[in-house]
C-alpha positions, -999 to +999 in steps of 0.1 A: -372-090-447-362-126-445-340-135-415-334-172-418-310-186-392-289-215-403-278-239-377-245-256-378-248-293-371-220-315-360-218-352-359-213-370-326-178-379-337-169-343-343-183-333-309-164-361-291-132-353-310-133-317-297-136-330-262-107-354-263-076-344-245-047-341-269-018-347-245-007-373-220+015-370-189+039-399-190+056-413-159+089-430-166+106-458-147+138-448-129+162-464-105+158-436-079+122-435-067+107-462-045+072-477-051+061-460-019+072-425-031+055-430-066+023-442-050+024-413-025+028-387-053+000-402-074-024-402-045-015-368-032-013-348-065-035-368-089-062-380-066-057-417-074-067-441-047-040-464-032-050-494-054-050-473-086-017-457-078-001-491-071-013-505-104+002-475-122+035-479-104+036-516-114+029-507-150+057-481-150+080-507-134+073-535-159+067-515-191+092-486-185+065-459-187+028-452-183+004-425-192-009-412-158-031-382-169-046-368-201-055-332-208-044-300-224-007-292-225-012-263-201-030-284-175-005-312-178+025-288-175+013-279-140+013-315-129+046-322-147+064-295-127+049-307-094+059-343-100+093-333-112+098-313-080+090-346-061+118-363-081+097-383-105+107-386-142+077-373-162+072-359-197+043-347-218+035-364-251 
């Protein structure tokens, strides 16, 4: 009896493509939230340090929006709800 096992081989690109998150959590600029509040939320809920959070806040301020997190839709939805409860304007793309 011949029991050959065939292995499936994937290229590095195929493996990496499977690991890439397919959604982004977008923080939008608004006229309501202060820099301090945005920085507070980014450090508290997304574990950014103060410097990183400040850079993201400035990007949102100058460009109108900024991707603040990447991951699965399900994962990002949790953070979207938390940040919206804090008054931030966020969406998933």
